[in-house]
C-alpha positions in Angstrom: 10.3 7.6 13.2 10.8 8.4 9.5 9.6 11.4 7.6 7.9 10.7 4.3 7.4 13.8 2.2 4.4 13.4 -0.1 4.2 13.9 -3.8 0.7 13.6 -5.3 0.8 13.5 -9.0 -1.8 14.5 -11.6 -1.0 15.1 -15.2 2.6 14.5 -14.5 2.7 17.5 -12.0 2.9 17.7 -8.2 -0.4 18.8 -6.8 -2.3 18.8 -3.5 -5.9 18.3 -2.9 -8.0 19.7 0.0 -9.7 16.8 1.8 -9.5 14.7 -1.4 -11.5 17.1 -3.5 -10.3 17.2 -7.1 -12.0 20.5 -7.6 -9.7 22.0 -4.9 -6.4 21.2 -6.5 -3.2 23.3 -6.2 -0.2 22.7 -8.5 3.1 23.0 -6.7 5.6 21.9 -9.3 5.5 20.9 -13.0 8.4 18.4 -12.5 8.1 16.0 -9.6 11.8 15.4 -9.6 12.5 18.9 -8.4 10.9 18.6 -5.0 12.0 14.9 -4.7 15.6 15.9 -5.1 15.1 18.7 -2.5 13.7 16.1 -0.1 16.5 13.8 -0.8 19.1 16.5 -0.1 17.3 17.3 3.2 17.9 13.7 4.4 14.6 12.0 3.7 14.8 8.3 3.0 11.3 7.7 1.7 9.0 9.4 -0.7 5.2 8.9 -0.5 3.6 9.2 -3.9 0.0 8.9 -5.1 -1.2 8.8 -8.7 -4.4 10.8 -8.4 -5.3 10.0 -12.0 -4.8 6.3 -11.3 -6.9 6.6 -8.2 -9.8 7.8 -10.4 -9.3 5.6 -13.4 -7.7 2.4 -12.0 -4.8 2.8 -14.5 -1.2 3.9 -14.3 -1.0 7.1 -16.4 2.0 8.5 -14.4 4.0 5.3 -14.3 6.8 7.0 -16.1 7.0 9.7 -13.5 7.1 7.1 -10.6 9.8 5.2 -12.4 11.9 8.3 -12.7 11.5 9.1 -9.0 12.6 5.6 -8.1 15.5 5.3 -10.6 16.9 8.9 -10.5 16.9 9.5 -6.8 18.1 7.4 -3.8 14.7 7.7 -2.2 12.6 4.6 -1.5 9.4 5.3 -3.3 6.0 4.0 -2.1 3.1 4.4 -4.5 -0.7 4.3 -4.1 -3.6 5.2 -6.3 -5.6 2.9 -8.5 -3.7 -0.4 -7.8 -6.5 -2.9 -8.3 -4.8 -6.1 -9.5 -1.6 -8.0 -9.2 -0.5 -7.1 -12.7 -0.3 -3.4 -11.6 1.6 -4.4 -8.5 4.1 -6.2 -10.7 4.3 -3.2 -13.0 5.2 -0.8 -10.1 7.7 -3.3 -8.6 9.4 -3.6 -12.0 9.6 0.2 -12.1 11.7 0.1 -8.9 9.3 1.2 -6.2 10.0 0.0 -2.6 6.4 -0.4 -1.6 2.9 -0.4 -3.1 -0.2 0.9 -1.2 -3.5 -0.9 -1.5 -6.6 1.1 -0.6 -10.2 0.4 -1.5 -9.3 -3.1 -2.9 -8.1 -4.1 0.6 -11.8 -3.9 1.5 -13.4 -5.1 -1.7 -10.8 -7.7 -2.8 -8.9 -8.9 0.3 -7.6 -11.8 -1.7 -5.5 -9.4 -3.7 -3.8 -8.2 -0.5 -3.0 -11.8 0.5 -1.6 -12.5 -3.0 0.5 -9.3 -3.1 1.8 -9.7 0.5 2.9 -13.3 -0.2 4.6 -12.4 -3.5 6.2 -9.2 -2.1 6.8 -9.7 1.7 7.1 -6.4 3.6 6.6 -4.4 0.4 2.8 -4.0 0.6 1.1 -1.4 2.8 -2.6 -0.9 3.2 -4.0 2.6 3.3 -6.8 3.2 5.8 -8.7 6.4 5.4 -10.6 6.9 8.6 -13.7 8.9 9.3 -14.2 8.3 13.0 -14.4 4.6 13.6 -15.3 3.9 9.9 -12.9 3.1 7.1 -13.8 5.2 4.1 -13.4 3.7 0.6 -14.0 4.6 -3.1 -12.7 8.1 -2.8 -14.2 8.6 0.6 -17.7 8.3 -0.8 -18.6 5.1 1.1 -17.8 3.4 4.4 -16.5 -0.1 4.5 -18.7 -2.8 6.2 -15.9 -3.5 8.7 -15.1 -1.0 11.4 -11.5 0.0 11.8 -10.6 -2.6 14.4 -11.9 -5.5 12.4 -10.3 -4.1 9.3 -6.8 -3.8 10.7 -7.1 -7.3 12.3 -8.1 -8.8 8.9 -5.2 -7.1 7.1 -2.7 -8.3 9.7 -4.0 -11.8 9.2 -3.5 -11.3 5.4 0.2 -10.7 5.9 0.3 -6.9 5.9 2.5 -5.2 8.6 2.4 -1.5 7.5 -0.6 0.8 7.5 -0.9 4.3 6.2 -3.6 5.9 8.3 -5.2 9.1 7.2 -7.6 11.1 9.4 -9.9 12.5 6.6 -10.9 15.5 8.7 -7.3 16.6 8.9 -6.1 15.9 5.4 -4.7 18.9 3.6 -6.3 21.2 6.2 -3.1 22.2 8.1 -5.0 21.6 11.4 -2.5 19.3 13.1 -2.1 15.5 13.4 -4.7 13.5 15.4 -2.1 12.1 17.8 -4.8 10.5 20.0 -5.9 8.4 17.1 -2.4 7.0 16.4 -1.8 6.3 20.1 -5.0 4.3 20.2 -4.1 2.3 17.1 -0.5 1.5 18.2 -1.8 0.3 21.6 -4.5 -1.9 20.0 -2.2 -3.3 17.3 1.4 -3.2 18.7 2.6 -5.6 16.0 1.8 -3.2 13.2 3.8 -0.3 11.8 1.7 2.8 11.5 2.4 5.7 9.2 0.5 8.9 10.2 -1.0 10.9 7.4 -3.2 14.0 7.3 -2.7 17.2 9.1 1.0 17.0 9.9 1.7 20.6 9.6 4.1 21.7 12.4 7.2 20.6 14.3 5.1 20.0 17.3 3.2 17.4 15.3 6.4 15.7 14.4 7.6 15.6 18.0 4.3 14.3 19.3 4.1 11.5 16.7 7.7 10.5 17.2 7.0 10.1 20.9 4.4 7.4 20.1 5.8 3.9 20.1 4.6 2.1 17.0 4.4 5.1 14.7 6.9 4.1 12.1 6.6 7.2 10.0 4.8 10.5 9.3 3.7 11.7 5.9 4.1 15.5 5.4 2.3 16.9 2.4 1.2 20.4 2.0 3.4 21.8 4.7 6.5 20.7 2.7 5.4 22.9 -0.1 4.2 25.9 1.8 7.4 26.2 3.8 5.6 25.6 7.1 7.9 22.6 7.7 11.5 22.3 6.6 12.1 18.7 5.8 15.7 18.6 7.0 14.6 19.9 10.5 11.6 17.5 10.5 13.9 14.5 9.7 16.2 15.5 12.6 13.4 15.9 15.0 11.9 12.6 14.0 15.1 10.8 14.8 
């Protein structure tokens, strides 16, 4: 299993939200390259990034930051947040990212997922934010018409093999990862690569997730910045 430290960007800075609430934002670093280089030195291979402004506006206001992260470190950068058309996918690919993440549009415009997955094989992931058995969309304000099982099945048919699954109830809350959820998903969809997100806040979480076959990676957000998890130790445990 791989460890993916998370860098959420707003106004060019590294921030974290509590359960997706923009009114509960903490700034952790003014320059995203600083923690990125720290994660790189700790042995991380990937960096999970989200443009929070892009998620709200459907634009790419922090493209220059993402490009610097991709060009000026050895980290493989994945990016999500506001990617709503193939032109934006192209823009990020041209910037040097290793993978784009499609969220709400995977539900509202599944044809975009097919187009992107065909154009960039194995470089498109789908983000699934789960509230129980429901897939939350539009900033967690609505539930998709498909339940999680039907949704994952449709995305696999569309050519996607990687899913970033967030348990909304655990996101940013430092309450531990929902390992039972990931075990269920990997057993139901053994052909998929699942990346666990939300609540990974201890070394026990890392060990438990690494023990689940089919969990390809774990995203660690707030705990990387508070010091609760040392990335170098987490990388070693995940191996």
